[in-house]
C-alpha positions as CSV (number, residue, x, y, z in Angstrom):
1,X,3.1,-4.9,-5.7
2,X,1.7,-2.4,-3.5
3,X,1.3,-1.0,-0.4
4,X,-1.4,-2.4,2.1
5,X,-4.3,-0.4,1.6
6,X,-4.3,-0.5,5.3
7,X,-0.6,1.8,5.3
8,X,-3.5,5.1,4.8
9,X,-4.9,3.9,8.3
10,X,-1.4,3.9,9.9
11,X,-0.4,7.8,8.4
12,X,-4.1,8.7,9.7
13,X,-3.3,6.6,13.4
14,X,0.3,8.2,13.5
15,X,1.7,5.1,13.9
16,X,5.1,3.4,13.7
17,X,4.7,1.2,10.7
18,X,8.0,-1.4,10.3
19,X,7.1,-2.9,6.5
20,X,8.9,-5.7,5.5
21,X,10.7,-3.9,3.1
22,X,10.5,-0.2,1.4
23,X,7.6,-0.2,-1.2
24,X,7.7,-0.9,-5.0
25,X,4.9,2.0,-6.3
26,X,6.3,5.5,-5.5
27,X,2.2,8.1,-4.5
28,X,2.4,11.0,-5.5
29,X,4.9,12.9,-2.7
30,X,7.0,8.8,-1.5
31,X,6.9,7.2,2.1
32,X,10.8,7.1,3.3
33,X,12.1,5.5,5.0
34,X,13.1,6.2,8.7
35,X,10.1,9.2,8.3
36,X,6.3,7.9,7.7
37,X,7.9,4.3,8.1
38,X,10.9,1.4,9.2
39,X,12.3,-0.7,6.0
40,X,13.0,-3.8,7.8
41,X,15.4,-4.8,4.2
42,X,13.5,-8.0,4.8
43,X,11.5,-8.5,1.9
44,X,11.2,-9.7,-1.8
45,X,12.6,-8.4,-3.8
46,X,11.5,-7.3,-7.5
47,X,12.6,-10.6,-8.8
48,X,9.8,-11.9,-6.2
49,X,13.8,-13.9,-4.8
50,X,13.1,-14.8,-0.8
51,X,15.8,-12.9,1.4
52,X,18.0,-14.9,2.5
53,X,18.1,-15.8,6.2
54,X,20.8,-13.3,7.5
55,X,17.6,-10.9,5.7
56,X,15.1,-12.3,8.4
57,X,18.1,-12.5,10.9
58,X,18.3,-8.3,9.9
59,X,14.8,-7.7,10.6
60,X,14.9,-9.2,14.2
61,X,17.1,-7.1,14.3
62,X,15.5,-4.1,13.5
63,X,12.1,-5.2,15.9
64,X,15.4,-5.4,18.5
65,X,16.4,-1.3,17.9
66,X,12.7,0.0,17.3
67,X,11.8,-1.2,20.6
68,X,15.1,0.3,22.3
69,X,14.4,3.6,20.9
70,X,11.3,4.5,22.0
71,X,12.2,8.2,20.5
72,X,13.1,7.1,17.1
73,X,9.6,4.9,17.5
74,X,8.3,9.2,18.2
75,X,10.1,10.4,15.2
76,X,8.3,7.5,13.1
77,X,4.6,7.9,14.8
78,X,4.8,12.2,14.3
79,X,5.8,12.0,10.7
80,X,3.5,9.8,10.1
81,X,0.2,10.6,11.2
82,X,2.1,14.4,9.1
83,X,2.4,12.7,6.1
84,X,-0.9,12.4,6.8
85,X,-2.1,15.9,7.2
86,X,-0.3,17.0,4.3
87,X,-1.1,14.0,1.2
88,X,-3.5,11.6,2.6
89,X,-6.8,12.9,3.7
90,X,-9.7,12.9,1.1
91,X,-9.4,16.5,0.0
92,X,-5.7,15.6,-0.3
93,X,-6.1,12.9,-2.5
94,X,-8.2,14.0,-5.2
95,X,-6.0,17.2,-5.6
96,X,-3.9,13.9,-6.3
97,X,-6.0,12.5,-8.6
98,X,-7.1,15.9,-10.1
99,X,-11.3,15.5,-9.0
100,X,-10.3,18.8,-7.1
């Protein structure tokens, strides 16, 4: 399990990204639920067991709540863009990899 390689693009665009669940791996500066992304609490767990039907209903509720709260979505977008600027540019990624 990993964080989608497209997540960097989402952060760079300042997107309000809704993930099915919080990512397993942690980047050098971990992404935070309800800051840089929204956790849908519906994904496959570490045991690889599919969530129950109620989890999918909660996911739909999370989507609807996010659509009904434009300020929350805007806050996630701002935090995502700020995370990219501070931690995910080519310069900062090189520093984390020890190439700086």
